N, CA, C and O atoms as a CHARMM CRD file, in Angstrom:
* protein
*
  304
    1    1 MET  N    137.67400  38.72300  30.72900 PROA 1      0.00000
    2    1 MET  CA   137.75700  38.10700  32.00400 PROA 1      0.00000
    3    1 MET  C    136.48200  37.24500  32.16700 PROA 1      0.00000
    4    1 MET  O    135.37800  37.43700  31.65600 PROA 1      0.00000
    5    2 LYS  N    136.86900  36.28600  32.96700 PROA 2      0.00000
    6    2 LYS  CA   135.46200  35.26300  32.98100 PROA 2      0.00000
    7    2 LYS  C    135.59200  35.10800  34.65000 PROA 2      0.00000
    8    2 LYS  O    136.68500  35.03100  35.21200 PROA 2      0.00000
    9    3 LYS  N    134.42200  35.07900  35.28500 PROA 3      0.00000
   10    3 LYS  CA   134.12000  35.04400  36.78500 PROA 3      0.00000
   11    3 LYS  C    133.13200  33.50800  36.74600 PROA 3      0.00000
   12    3 LYS  O    132.35300  33.16600  35.85600 PROA 3      0.00000
   13    4 ILE  N    133.42400  32.88000  37.82800 PROA 4      0.00000
   14    4 ILE  CA   132.38900  31.75000  38.13200 PROA 4      0.00000
   15    4 ILE  C    131.69400  31.87300  39.31600 PROA 4      0.00000
   16    4 ILE  O    132.30700  31.72100  40.37200 PROA 4      0.00000
   17    5 ILE  N    130.09800  32.21100  39.31500 PROA 5      0.00000
   18    5 ILE  CA   129.54400  32.40100  40.63600 PROA 5      0.00000
   19    5 ILE  C    128.75500  31.36600  40.74800 PROA 5      0.00000
   20    5 ILE  O    127.90500  30.99100  39.94100 PROA 5      0.00000
   21    6 LYS  N    129.18900  30.66500  42.27700 PROA 6      0.00000
   22    6 LYS  CA   128.04100  29.74600  42.39700 PROA 6      0.00000
   23    6 LYS  C    127.13800  30.26500  43.14100 PROA 6      0.00000
   24    6 LYS  O    127.39200  31.28000  43.79000 PROA 6      0.00000
   25    7 ILE  N    126.05100  29.73000  43.17900 PROA 7      0.00000
   26    7 ILE  CA   124.58400  30.20700  43.70100 PROA 7      0.00000
   27    7 ILE  C    123.78800  29.27500  44.25700 PROA 7      0.00000
   28    7 ILE  O    123.49800  28.20500  43.72200 PROA 7      0.00000
   29    8 GLU  N    123.39900  29.67400  45.39400 PROA 8      0.00000
   30    8 GLU  CA   122.56200  28.68800  46.08800 PROA 8      0.00000
   31    8 GLU  C    120.88900  29.33600  45.95400 PROA 8      0.00000
   32    8 GLU  O    120.51900  30.50900  45.90200 PROA 8      0.00000
   33    9 GLY  N    120.16400  28.17200  45.92700 PROA 9      0.00000
   34    9 GLY  CA   118.39600  28.42400  46.12400 PROA 9      0.00000
   35    9 GLY  C    117.81600  28.29000  44.77100 PROA 9      0.00000
   36    9 GLY  O    116.58900  28.38700  44.74900 PROA 9      0.00000
   37   10 MET  N    118.46900  28.07000  43.51300 PROA 10     0.00000
   38   10 MET  CA   118.18500  27.77900  42.19900 PROA 10     0.00000
   39   10 MET  C    117.55100  26.58700  42.32900 PROA 10     0.00000
   40   10 MET  O    118.29600  25.73400  42.81100 PROA 10     0.00000
   41   11 THR  N    116.02400  26.05800  41.98300 PROA 11     0.00000
   42   11 THR  CA   115.53000  24.86900  42.06300 PROA 11     0.00000
   43   11 THR  C    115.16100  24.49500  40.61800 PROA 11     0.00000
   44   11 THR  O    115.46500  23.33300  40.35200 PROA 11     0.00000
   45   12 CYS  N    114.54800  25.22200  39.55300 PROA 12     0.00000
   46   12 CYS  CA   114.02600  24.95300  38.38500 PROA 12     0.00000
   47   12 CYS  C    114.61900  25.95900  37.39700 PROA 12     0.00000
   48   12 CYS  O    115.63300  26.59500  37.68400 PROA 12     0.00000
   49   13 SER  N    113.92600  26.10700  36.13500 PROA 13     0.00000
   50   13 SER  CA   114.48600  26.78200  34.98900 PROA 13     0.00000
   51   13 SER  C    114.00000  28.10800  35.07300 PROA 13     0.00000
   52   13 SER  O    114.45900  29.12900  34.56000 PROA 13     0.00000
   53   14 HSD  N    113.07100  27.95800  35.74700 PROA 14     0.00000
   54   14 HSD  CA   112.31200  29.75400  36.30800 PROA 14     0.00000
   55   14 HSD  C    113.64700  30.52500  37.08700 PROA 14     0.00000
   56   14 HSD  O    114.22100  31.58400  36.83300 PROA 14     0.00000
   57   15 CYS  N    113.86000  29.50400  38.13500 PROA 15     0.00000
   58   15 CYS  CA   114.87300  30.37000  38.73800 PROA 15     0.00000
   59   15 CYS  C    116.21700  30.46300  38.10400 PROA 15     0.00000
   60   15 CYS  O    116.84300  31.48700  38.37800 PROA 15     0.00000
   61   16 GLN  N    116.79900  29.58500  37.29500 PROA 16     0.00000
   62   16 GLN  CA   117.82100  29.69200  36.26400 PROA 16     0.00000
   63   16 GLN  C    117.91500  31.24800  35.65900 PROA 16     0.00000
   64   16 GLN  O    118.77600  32.12200  35.75900 PROA 16     0.00000
   65   17 ALA  N    116.49100  31.17400  34.91600 PROA 17     0.00000
   66   17 ALA  CA   116.05800  32.24100  33.98800 PROA 17     0.00000
   67   17 ALA  C    116.19500  33.63400  34.71500 PROA 17     0.00000
   68   17 ALA  O    116.68500  34.59500  34.12000 PROA 17     0.00000
   69   18 ARG  N    115.78800  33.71100  35.90200 PROA 18     0.00000
   70   18 ARG  CA   115.59800  34.90800  36.75000 PROA 18     0.00000
   71   18 ARG  C    117.15000  35.42100  37.05500 PROA 18     0.00000
   72   18 ARG  O    117.50800  36.58600  36.88400 PROA 18     0.00000
   73   19 VAL  N    117.95300  34.42300  37.50300 PROA 19     0.00000
   74   19 VAL  CA   119.48000  34.84900  37.92800 PROA 19     0.00000
   75   19 VAL  C    120.21600  35.15000  36.56300 PROA 19     0.00000
   76   19 VAL  O    121.15100  35.95000  36.59900 PROA 19     0.00000
   77   20 GLU  N    119.85300  34.54800  35.32400 PROA 20     0.00000
   78   20 GLU  CA   120.57200  35.04600  34.25700 PROA 20     0.00000
   79   20 GLU  C    120.25900  36.17800  33.74700 PROA 20     0.00000
   80   20 GLU  O    121.03300  36.87600  33.09200 PROA 20     0.00000
   81   21 LYS  N    118.70500  36.53700  34.10000 PROA 21     0.00000
   82   21 LYS  CA   118.44100  37.89200  33.71400 PROA 21     0.00000
   83   21 LYS  C    119.17600  39.20400  34.68600 PROA 21     0.00000
   84   21 LYS  O    119.61800  40.28300  34.29300 PROA 21     0.00000
   85   22 ALA  N    119.12500  38.79300  35.70400 PROA 22     0.00000
   86   22 ALA  CA   119.49100  39.68500  36.84900 PROA 22     0.00000
   87   22 ALA  C    121.07800  39.90500  36.57900 PROA 22     0.00000
   88   22 ALA  O    121.47000  41.07200  36.59300 PROA 22     0.00000
   89   23 LEU  N    121.90100  39.00100  36.36400 PROA 23     0.00000
   90   23 LEU  CA   123.41900  38.95400  35.89900 PROA 23     0.00000
   91   23 LEU  C    123.29500  39.95900  34.71200 PROA 23     0.00000
   92   23 LEU  O    123.85300  41.05400  34.77700 PROA 23     0.00000
   93   24 ASN  N    122.53300  39.56500  33.58600 PROA 24     0.00000
   94   24 ASN  CA   122.65600  40.24600  32.13900 PROA 24     0.00000
   95   24 ASN  C    122.46600  41.72800  32.20900 PROA 24     0.00000
   96   24 ASN  O    123.03000  42.50300  31.43600 PROA 24     0.00000
   97   25 SER  N    121.58900  42.12300  33.23500 PROA 25     0.00000
   98   25 SER  CA   121.07800  43.44400  33.42500 PROA 25     0.00000
   99   25 SER  C    122.10800  44.47100  33.90100 PROA 25     0.00000
  100   25 SER  O    121.85500  45.66500  34.06200 PROA 25     0.00000
  101   26 ILE  N    123.32800  43.87400  34.11500 PROA 26     0.00000
  102   26 ILE  CA   124.51200  44.43600  34.44700 PROA 26     0.00000
  103   26 ILE  C    125.34400  45.01100  33.50300 PROA 26     0.00000
  104   26 ILE  O    126.01400  44.14600  32.93900 PROA 26     0.00000
  105   27 THR  N    125.58400  46.24300  33.07300 PROA 27     0.00000
  106   27 THR  CA   126.13000  46.56200  31.84300 PROA 27     0.00000
  107   27 THR  C    127.69600  45.73500  31.72300 PROA 27     0.00000
  108   27 THR  O    128.39000  45.43400  32.69400 PROA 27     0.00000
  109   28 GLY  N    127.96900  45.51700  30.54300 PROA 28     0.00000
  110   28 GLY  CA   129.14700  44.80000  30.25700 PROA 28     0.00000
  111   28 GLY  C    129.32000  43.36000  30.67700 PROA 28     0.00000
  112   28 GLY  O    130.40400  42.77900  30.64500 PROA 28     0.00000
  113   29 VAL  N    128.08600  42.77700  31.10600 PROA 29     0.00000
  114   29 VAL  CA   128.33200  41.34600  31.51700 PROA 29     0.00000
  115   29 VAL  C    127.28100  40.47300  30.39900 PROA 29     0.00000
  116   29 VAL  O    126.17200  40.86000  30.03200 PROA 29     0.00000
  117   30 ASP  N    127.92400  39.29200  30.01600 PROA 30     0.00000
  118   30 ASP  CA   127.17400  38.41500  29.41300 PROA 30     0.00000
  119   30 ASP  C    127.20900  37.14000  30.42000 PROA 30     0.00000
  120   30 ASP  O    128.30500  36.67100  30.72700 PROA 30     0.00000
  121   31 ALA  N    126.19100  36.66400  30.85700 PROA 31     0.00000
  122   31 ALA  CA   126.26800  35.37700  31.48500 PROA 31     0.00000
  123   31 ALA  C    125.19600  34.39800  31.15900 PROA 31     0.00000
  124   31 ALA  O    124.14300  34.68700  30.59000 PROA 31     0.00000
  125   32 LYS  N    125.59200  33.07600  31.61400 PROA 32     0.00000
  126   32 LYS  CA   125.23200  31.67200  31.30200 PROA 32     0.00000
  127   32 LYS  C    125.00200  30.93600  32.54800 PROA 32     0.00000
  128   32 LYS  O    125.96400  30.57500  33.22500 PROA 32     0.00000
  129   33 VAL  N    123.71100  30.67100  32.92300 PROA 33     0.00000
  130   33 VAL  CA   123.69800  29.98500  34.07300 PROA 33     0.00000
  131   33 VAL  C    123.45500  28.42800  33.88500 PROA 33     0.00000
  132   33 VAL  O    122.90100  27.90400  32.91800 PROA 33     0.00000
  133   34 ASP  N    123.98200  27.78700  35.00900 PROA 34     0.00000
  134   34 ASP  CA   123.92300  26.32000  34.71500 PROA 34     0.00000
  135   34 ASP  C    123.19100  25.66600  35.78000 PROA 34     0.00000
  136   34 ASP  O    123.89800  25.50900  36.77600 PROA 34     0.00000
  137   35 LEU  N    122.00600  25.23100  35.89800 PROA 35     0.00000
  138   35 LEU  CA   121.04500  24.98500  36.84900 PROA 35     0.00000
  139   35 LEU  C    121.75200  23.64300  37.60300 PROA 35     0.00000
  140   35 LEU  O    121.68600  23.50400  38.82400 PROA 35     0.00000
  141   36 LYS  N    122.35200  22.79300  36.83100 PROA 36     0.00000
  142   36 LYS  CA   122.53200  21.59500  37.51100 PROA 36     0.00000
  143   36 LYS  C    123.99000  21.73100  38.32600 PROA 36     0.00000
  144   36 LYS  O    124.37400  21.01000  39.24700 PROA 36     0.00000
  145   37 LYS  N    124.54500  22.63300  37.84400 PROA 37     0.00000
  146   37 LYS  CA   126.00600  22.99200  38.70900 PROA 37     0.00000
  147   37 LYS  C    125.90000  23.94600  39.54000 PROA 37     0.00000
  148   37 LYS  O    126.91100  24.32300  40.13200 PROA 37     0.00000
  149   38 LYS  N    124.62200  24.57100  39.78000 PROA 38     0.00000
  150   38 LYS  CA   124.31700  25.99200  40.41000 PROA 38     0.00000
  151   38 LYS  C    125.38000  26.94800  40.35600 PROA 38     0.00000
  152   38 LYS  O    126.05000  27.37400  41.29800 PROA 38     0.00000
  153   39 ALA  N    125.43600  27.16100  39.45200 PROA 39     0.00000
  154   39 ALA  CA   126.77100  28.34500  39.02300 PROA 39     0.00000
  155   39 ALA  C    126.50200  29.10500  37.70400 PROA 39     0.00000
  156   39 ALA  O    125.84100  28.49200  36.86500 PROA 39     0.00000
  157   40 ALA  N    126.93200  30.38700  37.39500 PROA 40     0.00000
  158   40 ALA  CA   126.68000  31.19100  36.37200 PROA 40     0.00000
  159   40 ALA  C    128.22100  31.34300  35.81900 PROA 40     0.00000
  160   40 ALA  O    129.10900  31.31300  36.67200 PROA 40     0.00000
  161   41 VAL  N    128.53900  31.48300  34.62300 PROA 41     0.00000
  162   41 VAL  CA   129.84000  31.63900  33.94700 PROA 41     0.00000
  163   41 VAL  C    129.62600  33.11100  33.58200 PROA 41     0.00000
  164   41 VAL  O    128.73000  33.31200  32.76300 PROA 41     0.00000
  165   42 VAL  N    130.29000  34.17400  34.04500 PROA 42     0.00000
  166   42 VAL  CA   130.03400  35.58100  33.71700 PROA 42     0.00000
  167   42 VAL  C    131.12000  35.88600  32.94900 PROA 42     0.00000
  168   42 VAL  O    132.24800  35.58700  33.34200 PROA 42     0.00000
  169   43 SER  N    130.88900  36.58400  31.64000 PROA 43     0.00000
  170   43 SER  CA   132.20500  37.27300  30.70600 PROA 43     0.00000
  171   43 SER  C    131.90200  38.64300  31.14200 PROA 43     0.00000
  172   43 SER  O    130.78100  39.13900  31.25100 PROA 43     0.00000
  173   44 LEU  N    133.16800  39.25700  31.40500 PROA 44     0.00000
  174   44 LEU  CA   132.99900  40.76300  31.41600 PROA 44     0.00000
  175   44 LEU  C    133.98400  41.49300  30.28700 PROA 44     0.00000
  176   44 LEU  O    134.95200  41.09400  29.63900 PROA 44     0.00000
  177   45 ASP  N    133.22900  42.82500  30.37200 PROA 45     0.00000
  178   45 ASP  CA   133.93100  43.61400  29.27500 PROA 45     0.00000
  179   45 ASP  C    135.08800  44.41700  30.01400 PROA 45     0.00000
  180   45 ASP  O    136.13300  44.79500  29.48600 PROA 45     0.00000
  181   46 SER  N    134.72100  44.59800  31.27500 PROA 46     0.00000
  182   46 SER  CA   135.60900  45.38400  32.16600 PROA 46     0.00000
  183   46 SER  C    135.68100  44.88700  33.60700 PROA 46     0.00000
  184   46 SER  O    135.07700  43.87100  33.94800 PROA 46     0.00000
  185   47 ASP  N    136.26200  45.45000  34.27000 PROA 47     0.00000
  186   47 ASP  CA   136.41600  44.93900  35.77900 PROA 47     0.00000
  187   47 ASP  C    135.15700  45.14900  36.76300 PROA 47     0.00000
  188   47 ASP  O    134.90200  46.31900  37.04700 PROA 47     0.00000
  189   48 ILE  N    134.52100  44.35900  37.19400 PROA 48     0.00000
  190   48 ILE  CA   133.15500  44.61400  37.99900 PROA 48     0.00000
  191   48 ILE  C    133.35900  44.00800  39.34400 PROA 48     0.00000
  192   48 ILE  O    133.77100  42.86000  39.51000 PROA 48     0.00000
  193   49 SER  N    133.07200  44.78100  40.22600 PROA 49     0.00000
  194   49 SER  CA   133.29200  44.20600  41.78100 PROA 49     0.00000
  195   49 SER  C    132.29200  43.15500  42.04900 PROA 49     0.00000
  196   49 SER  O    131.19700  43.13500  41.48700 PROA 49     0.00000
  197   50 ASP  N    132.63600  42.38200  42.81400 PROA 50     0.00000
  198   50 ASP  CA   132.01600  41.21200  43.29000 PROA 50     0.00000
  199   50 ASP  C    130.77100  41.29900  44.01600 PROA 50     0.00000
  200   50 ASP  O    129.91300  40.42400  44.13600 PROA 50     0.00000
  201   51 SER  N    130.78900  42.64700  44.55500 PROA 51     0.00000
  202   51 SER  CA   129.36700  42.97100  45.07600 PROA 51     0.00000
  203   51 SER  C    128.45300  43.40100  44.40800 PROA 51     0.00000
  204   51 SER  O    127.28000  43.46100  44.77900 PROA 51     0.00000
  205   52 VAL  N    128.90900  43.76800  43.29000 PROA 52     0.00000
  206   52 VAL  CA   127.68900  43.95400  42.11800 PROA 52     0.00000
  207   52 VAL  C    126.86100  42.51000  41.78600 PROA 52     0.00000
  208   52 VAL  O    125.63500  42.39700  41.77100 PROA 52     0.00000
  209   53 PHE  N    127.56300  41.74600  41.59800 PROA 53     0.00000
  210   53 PHE  CA   126.84600  40.31200  41.22100 PROA 53     0.00000
  211   53 PHE  C    126.39300  39.90500  42.33600 PROA 53     0.00000
  212   53 PHE  O    125.40400  39.18600  42.19000 PROA 53     0.00000
  213   54 LYS  N    126.80400  40.11600  43.71500 PROA 54     0.00000
  214   54 LYS  CA   126.07600  39.52700  44.93400 PROA 54     0.00000
  215   54 LYS  C    124.79900  40.17600  44.88500 PROA 54     0.00000
  216   54 LYS  O    123.75500  39.54500  45.04700 PROA 54     0.00000
  217   55 ASP  N    124.83900  41.57500  44.64000 PROA 55     0.00000
  218   55 ASP  CA   123.61700  42.18700  45.21500 PROA 55     0.00000
  219   55 ASP  C    122.49800  41.87700  43.79700 PROA 55     0.00000
  220   55 ASP  O    121.28300  41.70000  43.87500 PROA 55     0.00000
  221   56 ALA  N    123.10600  41.88200  42.89900 PROA 56     0.00000
  222   56 ALA  CA   122.15100  41.60000  41.58900 PROA 56     0.00000
  223   56 ALA  C    121.44400  40.04300  41.78900 PROA 56     0.00000
  224   56 ALA  O    120.27400  39.87200  41.44500 PROA 56     0.00000
  225   57 VAL  N    122.14700  39.07600  42.29700 PROA 57     0.00000
  226   57 VAL  CA   121.72600  37.60900  42.80600 PROA 57     0.00000
  227   57 VAL  C    120.60400  38.19000  43.78800 PROA 57     0.00000
  228   57 VAL  O    119.42600  38.11400  43.43700 PROA 57     0.00000
  229   58 SER  N    120.90900  38.69900  44.86100 PROA 58     0.00000
  230   58 SER  CA   120.46100  38.79400  45.66400 PROA 58     0.00000
  231   58 SER  C    119.31500  39.38400  45.91900 PROA 58     0.00000
  232   58 SER  O    118.61600  39.10100  46.89200 PROA 58     0.00000
  233   59 GLU  N    119.00300  40.36400  44.94900 PROA 59     0.00000
  234   59 GLU  CA   117.91600  41.05900  44.59200 PROA 59     0.00000
  235   59 GLU  C    116.58300  40.31900  43.91400 PROA 59     0.00000
  236   59 GLU  O    115.37600  40.55100  43.99100 PROA 59     0.00000
  237   60 ALA  N    117.52600  39.12900  43.08400 PROA 60     0.00000
  238   60 ALA  CA   116.43800  38.17500  42.31500 PROA 60     0.00000
  239   60 ALA  C    116.07400  36.74800  43.47400 PROA 60     0.00000
  240   60 ALA  O    115.51900  35.68900  43.18100 PROA 60     0.00000
  241   61 GLY  N    116.56000  37.15000  44.70200 PROA 61     0.00000
  242   61 GLY  CA   115.97100  36.24800  45.61200 PROA 61     0.00000
  243   61 GLY  C    117.08600  35.03400  45.87100 PROA 61     0.00000
  244   61 GLY  O    116.58900  34.19900  46.62800 PROA 61     0.00000
  245   62 TYR  N    118.22200  34.74200  45.53600 PROA 62     0.00000
  246   62 TYR  CA   118.98300  33.99900  45.76400 PROA 62     0.00000
  247   62 TYR  C    120.30800  34.29100  46.35300 PROA 62     0.00000
  248   62 TYR  O    120.63800  35.47700  46.38700 PROA 62     0.00000
  249   63 GLU  N    121.07000  33.45700  46.79300 PROA 63     0.00000
  250   63 GLU  CA   122.53800  33.48400  47.64000 PROA 63     0.00000
  251   63 GLU  C    123.79900  33.15700  46.64900 PROA 63     0.00000
  252   63 GLU  O    123.85900  32.15000  45.94400 PROA 63     0.00000
  253   64 VAL  N    124.78200  34.17000  46.71500 PROA 64     0.00000
  254   64 VAL  CA   126.06200  33.86900  46.12100 PROA 64     0.00000
  255   64 VAL  C    126.81800  33.24600  47.20000 PROA 64     0.00000
  256   64 VAL  O    126.87600  33.78800  48.30400 PROA 64     0.00000
  257   65 VAL  N    127.46500  32.02200  46.92500 PROA 65     0.00000
  258   65 VAL  CA   128.29400  31.24800  47.67200 PROA 65     0.00000
  259   65 VAL  C    129.73100  31.61000  47.65300 PROA 65     0.00000
  260   65 VAL  O    130.48700  31.85000  48.59400 PROA 65     0.00000
  261   66 SER  N    129.97800  31.59600  46.17200 PROA 66     0.00000
  262   66 SER  CA   131.39900  32.14400  46.05500 PROA 66     0.00000
  263   66 SER  C    131.22900  32.62100  44.60100 PROA 66     0.00000
  264   66 SER  O    130.28400  32.45400  43.83000 PROA 66     0.00000
  265   67 ILE  N    132.69200  33.41800  44.39800 PROA 67     0.00000
  266   67 ILE  CA   132.91100  33.97200  43.22200 PROA 67     0.00000
  267   67 ILE  C    134.55400  34.04000  43.00700 PROA 67     0.00000
  268   67 ILE  O    135.41700  34.62800  43.65900 PROA 67     0.00000
  269   68 GLU  N    134.64900  33.08400  41.66200 PROA 68     0.00000
  270   68 GLU  CA   136.10300  32.98600  41.60000 PROA 68     0.00000
  271   68 GLU  C    136.32900  33.36900  40.14200 PROA 68     0.00000
  272   68 GLU  O    135.44500  33.30300  39.28800 PROA 68     0.00000
  273   69 GLU  N    137.80400  33.84700  39.88200 PROA 69     0.00000
  274   69 GLU  CA   137.85200  33.93500  38.21300 PROA 69     0.00000
  275   69 GLU  C    138.38600  32.69800  37.69500 PROA 69     0.00000
  276   69 GLU  O    139.16200  31.91000  38.23600 PROA 69     0.00000
  277   70 LYS  N    137.79600  32.65500  36.46300 PROA 70     0.00000
  278   70 LYS  CA   137.83000  31.45000  35.93100 PROA 70     0.00000
  279   70 LYS  C    139.15000  31.66600  35.23700 PROA 70     0.00000
  280   70 LYS  O    139.27600  32.74200  34.65100 PROA 70     0.00000
  281   71 LYS  N    140.34300  30.65400  35.20400 PROA 71     0.00000
  282   71 LYS  CA   141.53000  30.59500  34.70900 PROA 71     0.00000
  283   71 LYS  C    141.56100  29.92500  33.24400 PROA 71     0.00000
  284   71 LYS  O    140.99000  28.84500  33.09100 PROA 71     0.00000
  285   72 GLY  N    142.09900  30.43500  32.35800 PROA 72     0.00000
  286   72 GLY  CA   142.10300  29.73000  31.02500 PROA 72     0.00000
  287   72 GLY  C    143.16600  28.61900  30.97000 PROA 72     0.00000
  288   72 GLY  O    143.78300  28.38100  32.00800 PROA 72     0.00000
  289   73 LEU  N    143.38900  28.04000  30.05000 PROA 73     0.00000
  290   73 LEU  CA   144.30600  26.98200  29.88800 PROA 73     0.00000
  291   73 LEU  C    145.78500  27.33800  30.39700 PROA 73     0.00000
  292   73 LEU  O    146.38100  28.23600  29.80200 PROA 73     0.00000
  293   74 PHE  N    146.36000  26.73100  31.38600 PROA 74     0.00000
  294   74 PHE  CA   147.90300  26.94800  31.77400 PROA 74     0.00000
  295   74 PHE  C    147.75700  28.15400  32.84500 PROA 74     0.00000
  296   74 PHE  O    148.64400  28.96700  33.10500 PROA 74     0.00000
  297   75 GLY  N    146.55800  28.11200  33.37400 PROA 75     0.00000
  298   75 GLY  CA   146.33400  29.26900  34.59900 PROA 75     0.00000
  299   75 GLY  C    146.36000  30.86100  34.08600 PROA 75     0.00000
  300   75 GLY  O    146.56700  31.78100  34.87800 PROA 75     0.00000
  301   76 ARG  N    146.14700  31.04500  32.79800 PROA 76     0.00000
  302   76 ARG  CA   146.28500  32.33700  32.36400 PROA 76     0.00000
  303   76 ARG  C    144.75000  33.03200  32.24000 PROA 76     0.00000
  304   76 ARG  O    144.62900  34.19900  31.86500 PROA 76     0.00000
């Protein structure tokens, strides 16, 4: 499963790295942060509550705007 997390407050590559590190510290998560899109694509090994992502990003000093499940081709 993949989720897309929209994040506010990132302005530079240091911000990007900080958010990526915070998300990747969650067990079972592989996160890639795109500074230009102000979003992270997160791959999950198991179901993880959105509040866990919000807390990790908030503790890093940024704000989660939205979290949505990434749908594959044909909405799967």
